C-alpha positions in Angstrom: -30.6 9.7 47.8 -29.6 6.7 45.8 -25.9 6.4 45.1 -24.8 7.2 41.5 -23.2 4.1 40.0 -20.3 4.4 37.5 -21.1 3.4 33.9 -20.3 -0.2 32.9 -16.6 -0.8 32.1 -17.5 -2.3 28.8 -18.9 1.1 27.6 -15.9 3.2 28.7 -12.2 3.3 28.0 -10.4 1.3 25.3 -12.9 -1.5 25.4 -15.8 0.9 25.0 -14.0 2.6 22.1 -13.5 -0.8 20.4 -17.1 -1.8 20.9 -18.4 1.6 19.5 -16.1 1.9 16.5 -15.0 -1.6 15.4 -17.5 -4.1 16.9 -20.8 -2.2 17.1 -22.6 -4.7 14.8 -22.1 -8.0 13.0 -20.8 -6.7 9.7 -18.4 -4.1 11.2 -17.1 -6.9 13.4 -16.6 -9.1 10.3 -14.9 -6.2 8.4 -12.6 -5.6 11.4 -11.6 -9.2 11.6 -11.0 -9.3 7.9 -8.8 -6.1 8.0 -6.8 -7.6 10.9 -6.2 -10.8 8.9 -5.1 -8.8 5.8 -2.7 -6.6 7.8 -1.2 -9.7 9.4 -0.8 -11.4 6.0 0.9 -8.3 4.6 3.1 -7.4 7.5 4.3 -10.8 8.6 6.6 -11.4 5.5 7.8 -7.7 5.8 8.7 -8.3 9.5 10.4 -11.6 8.7 12.4 -10.0 5.9 13.4 -6.9 8.0 14.5 -9.0 11.0 16.3 -11.8 9.3 17.3 -10.9 5.7 17.5 -7.1 5.4 21.0 -5.6 5.4 20.5 -2.7 7.6 24.2 -2.2 8.0 24.2 -0.1 4.8 21.9 2.4 6.6 24.0 2.4 9.8 27.2 3.0 7.8 25.7 5.9 5.8 23.4 7.4 8.4 25.4 10.6 8.7 25.3 10.9 4.9 21.5 10.7 5.0 21.4 13.4 7.7 23.8 16.1 6.5 25.2 14.9 3.1 28.8 15.8 2.5 28.9 18.4 5.2 32.4 18.4 6.9 32.4 15.8 9.7 34.5 18.0 12.0 31.8 20.7 11.8 28.8 18.6 12.7 28.8 20.1 16.2 27.0 23.1 14.5 24.0 20.9 13.9 23.8 20.1 17.6 23.9 23.8 18.5 21.0 24.3 16.0 19.0 21.4 17.6 19.6 22.7 21.1 18.4 26.2 20.1 15.3 24.8 18.4 14.5 22.7 21.5 14.8 25.8 23.7 12.6 27.9 21.4 9.9 25.1 21.3 10.1 24.8 25.1 9.7 28.5 25.8 6.9 28.7 23.2 5.1 25.8 24.9 5.4 27.6 28.3 4.0 30.9 26.8 1.4 29.8 24.2 0.4 26.6 25.9 -2.0 24.6 23.7 -0.9 26.3 20.4 2.6 25.0 20.8 1.9 21.8 22.8 1.6 19.6 19.8 5.0 20.5 18.4 6.5 20.2 21.9 5.2 16.6 22.2 6.6 15.9 18.7 10.0 17.3 19.6 10.1 15.3 22.9 9.0 12.1 21.1 11.5 12.6 18.3 14.4 13.2 20.8 13.5 10.0 22.7 13.1 8.0 19.5 16.5 9.2 18.1 18.2 8.5 21.4 16.8 4.9 21.4 17.8 4.4 17.8 21.3 5.6 18.5 21.5 3.1 21.5 20.3 0.2 19.3 22.9 0.9 16.5 25.7 1.6 18.9 26.1 5.3 18.3 27.4 7.5 21.1 25.2 10.5 20.2 22.2 9.3 22.2 23.2 11.6 25.0 22.9 14.6 22.7 19.2 13.8 22.0 18.5 13.5 25.7 20.2 16.8 26.3 17.9 18.4 23.7 14.8 17.0 25.5 16.2 18.3 28.8 16.7 21.8 27.3 13.1 21.7 25.9 11.6 20.9 29.3 13.8 23.4 31.1 12.8 26.2 28.8 9.2 25.2 29.2 9.4 25.8 32.9 11.3 29.1 32.3 8.6 30.2 29.8 5.9 29.8 32.4 7.7 31.7 35.1 9.7 34.6 33.8 8.0 37.9 32.7 8.0 39.0 29.1 8.6 35.4 28.0 6.3 35.9 25.0 8.4 38.8 23.7 11.5 36.7 24.2 10.0 33.8 22.3 8.9 36.0 19.5 12.3 37.6 19.2 14.0 34.2 19.4 12.0 32.9 16.5 12.9 36.0 14.4 16.6 35.6 14.9 16.7 31.8 14.9 16.6 31.3 11.1 19.3 33.8 10.3 21.4 32.2 13.0 20.8 28.8 11.4 22.2 30.0 8.1 25.1 31.6 9.9 25.9 28.3 11.7 25.4 26.1 8.7 27.2 28.3 6.1 29.8 29.8 8.4 31.6 33.1 8.0 35.1 34.0 7.0 35.1 36.8 9.7 34.4 34.3 12.5 37.4 31.9 13.0 35.2 29.4 14.9 32.8 29.1 12.0 34.8 28.5 8.8 32.7 28.8 5.6 31.1 25.6 4.3 30.2 25.5 0.6 26.5 25.1 -0.1 27.3 22.3 -2.5 28.3 20.2 0.5 24.8 20.6 2.1 22.7 17.5 1.6 20.4 14.9 3.0 17.8 15.8 5.6 19.6 19.0 6.4 19.1 20.3 2.8 15.5 19.0 2.6 14.5 20.9 5.8 16.3 24.1 4.8 14.6 24.1 1.4 11.2 23.5 3.0 11.5 26.2 5.7 13.0 28.8 3.3 10.5 28.0 0.6 7.5 28.4 3.0 8.7 31.3 5.2 10.0 33.2 2.2 6.8 32.6 0.1 4.3 33.6 2.8 5.0 37.4 2.8 5.2 37.4 -1.0 2.0 35.4 -1.2 0.2 37.9 1.1 1.3 40.8 -1.1 0.1 38.9 -4.2 -3.2 38.1 -2.6 -3.8 41.7 -1.6 -2.6 42.9 -5.0 -5.1 40.5 -6.8 -7.9 42.2 -4.8 -6.6 45.7 -5.5 -8.6 48.3 -7.4 -5.5 49.4 -9.3 -5.7 47.7 -12.7 -1.9 47.5 -13.2 -1.3 46.0 -9.8 -4.2 43.6 -10.1 -3.2 42.5 -13.7 0.4 41.9 -12.7 -0.6 39.8 -9.6 -3.2 37.7 -11.5 -0.7 37.1 -14.4 2.0 36.0 -12.0 -0.2 33.7 -10.0 -1.8 32.0 -13.0 1.6 31.7 -14.9 3.3 30.0 -12.0 0.4 27.8 -11.1 0.1 26.7 -14.7 3.6 25.2 -14.9 5.1 22.3 -13.0 7.7 22.8 -10.3 10.3 21.0 -12.3 10.1 23.8 -14.9 10.5 26.5 -12.3 13.6 24.7 -10.8 15.2 24.4 -14.2 14.5 28.1 -14.9 16.0 29.1 -11.5 19.0 26.9 -12.1 19.7 27.8 -15.7 18.1 31.2 -16.5 18.5 33.0 -13.2 22.3 33.5 -13.7 21.7 35.0 -17.1 19.8 38.0 -15.4 22.7 38.7 -13.0 26.0 40.4 -13.6 28.8 38.2 -14.9 30.7 38.2 -11.6 27.6 37.2 -9.6 26.9 33.5 -9.7 24.8 32.3 -6.8 25.2 28.7 -5.6 22.9 26.1 -6.9 21.3 25.6 -3.5 20.5 29.3 -3.4 19.0 29.2 -6.8 16.8 26.2 -5.8 15.6 28.2 -2.8 14.7 31.1 -5.1 12.7 28.7 -7.3 10.8 27.3 -4.4 9.9 30.7 -3.0 8.7 32.0 -6.4 6.7 28.8 -7.0 5.2 28.5 -3.5 4.2 32.2 -3.3 1.6 31.7 -6.1 -0.1 28.9 -4.1 0.2 30.8 -0.8 -1.4 33.8 -2.5 -4.5 31.7 -3.5 -4.7 30.3 0.1 -4.6 33.8 1.5 -7.1 35.1 -1.0 -9.5 32.4 0.0 -9.1 33.6 3.6 -9.7 37.2 2.7 -12.9 36.3 0.8 -14.2 34.4 3.9 -14.2 37.6 6.1 -17.6 39.0 6.6 -18.3 42.5 5.3 -19.2 43.6 8.9 -15.5 43.3 9.9 -14.5 45.9 7.3 -17.3 48.2 8.6 -16.3 47.6 12.2 -12.7 48.6 11.4 -13.9 51.8 9.6 -16.1 52.6 12.6 -13.0 52.5 14.8 -11.4 55.1 12.6 -8.9 52.8 10.9 -7.8 53.6 7.4 -7.7 50.9 4.7 -4.1 49.9 5.4 -4.5 49.6 9.2 -7.8 47.8 8.8 -6.1 45.2 6.6 -3.1 44.7 8.9 -4.8 44.8 12.3 -8.3 43.4 11.6 -8.8 41.6 8.3 -5.4 39.8 7.6 -5.1 38.1 11.1 -8.6 36.6 10.7 -7.9 35.6 7.1 -4.6 33.9 8.0 -6.3 32.1 11.0 -9.0 30.8 8.6 -6.4 29.3 6.2 -4.1 27.7 8.8 -5.0 24.1 7.4 -4.1 25.2 3.9 -0.9 26.8 4.9 0.3 23.7 6.8 -0.8 21.6 3.9 1.4 23.6 1.6 4.3 23.1 4.0 3.8 19.3 3.9 3.5 19.3 0.1 6.7 21.3 -0.3 8.6 19.0 2.1 7.8 16.2 -0.3 8.5 18.2 -3.5 12.1 18.9 -2.4 13.0 15.5 -3.8 12.8 17.2 -7.2 16.1 19.1 -6.6 17.9 15.9 -7.5 17.3 16.8 -11.2 19.5 19.9 -10.8 22.3 18.0 -9.1 21.5 18.6 -5.4 21.9 15.8 -2.9 18.6 15.5 -1.1 17.5 12.3 0.7 16.6 10.3 -2.5 19.7 11.5 -4.4 21.9 10.3 -1.5 20.0 7.0 -1.5 20.8 6.5 -5.2 24.4 7.4 -4.5 24.6 4.8 -1.8 23.1 2.1 -4.1 25.9 2.9 -6.6 28.6 2.0 -4.0 29.9 -1.6 -3.9 28.5 -2.1 -0.3 25.1 -0.8 -1.4 24.5 -3.2 -4.3 21.3 -5.1 -3.9 20.0 -3.0 -1.0 17.3 -1.1 -2.8 14.6 -2.1 -0.5 16.5 -1.1 2.7 17.5 2.3 1.3 14.2 3.3 -0.1 12.3 1.9 2.9 14.5 4.1 5.2 13.8 7.1 3.0 10.1 6.3 3.1 10.1 6.3 6.9 12.0 9.6 7.0 9.4 11.4 4.8 6.4 9.6 6.4 7.6 10.3 10.0 8.2 14.1 9.4 5.0 14.5 7.5 3.0 12.7 10.2 4.6 15.0 12.8 3.7 18.1 10.8 0.2 16.8 10.4 -0.2 16.2 14.1 1.3 19.6 15.0 -1.0 21.4 12.5 -4.1 19.7 13.9 -3.1 20.8 17.4 -2.6 24.4 16.2 -6.0 24.3 14.6 -7.7 23.1 17.8 -5.9 25.8 19.8 -7.0 28.5 17.4 -10.5 27.1 17.1 -10.4 27.0 13.3 -13.8 26.0 12.0 -15.4 26.3 15.5 -15.6 30.0 16.2 
């Protein structure tokens, strides 16, 4: 038998990819060269400015302000506890659910290494904390693959994680080690992430109920759900935030005045629920009639059929839309500046008003740009890996 020879090196690996995608014919080669020249022409002056003229010291001096706002500096250790807990949960989820959580695990590991390197470059002594977080993630990954009932532990951990986050961030008067911290002091990236997570997690159950109610055969329920969805989707988010900030206290007792951050969270939940409802309704409509008949053949009533058979398939089908809503809301949190909350952009404007921040508009807004872009890129990559693991659009 003749020996099987390996394919030519020019057709495999990075060189093969370049030949197939960028230099497969003369005009694609010309366009590739033109694009490289344009990128070089645009990026060269940016690189020269950032390495020679930019005043990055304003970012270094206000980095804590960008991260946690006016949160008490002696209580920042709570943020590290939250990060370690998150690393452990991502690690054990990776060990249990493998491919479904692998993308977010890689993101967390890369973010920890990047933050550690950044802290070393700017001379911060917190680089060790990020390496500890990566170590915790890898340790729990090994634990998740070895211990029994790791899936139940991971599920319970995610259920109690977010209440623990609010307990750690906000504190409690009954716990001496966790003195209360006013919500008005929350800011920066901390506030942005909390608003995003609360807005999406709180909106999803409400959106599912609205989607089911819109398909209900009861006229009152269907009319109410349709009216709510179309009303909220017909007004901009700015209007909802103003209503939550100004009108919500008018519907509460005189002695009940929720904090402005809490009011913003309510506004995000009410707004996002209408969009999540339409996403879920699209998933419900994509389910074949045979699935309903199969559930009935098993003896399941309408409620159990929806919970056990129809709804899981519908949510799986709309995973891309749900992650897209998460990314969109992460960007929309910048609107809370109009009601006086210190998100990333509001803090950037505050820094520019300081004497040391005068004339550093490009540095401040470029840093804010990279914060938003980096997190959204990570969310996009993670969502794509989840879609691949669940086989969305393939089976």
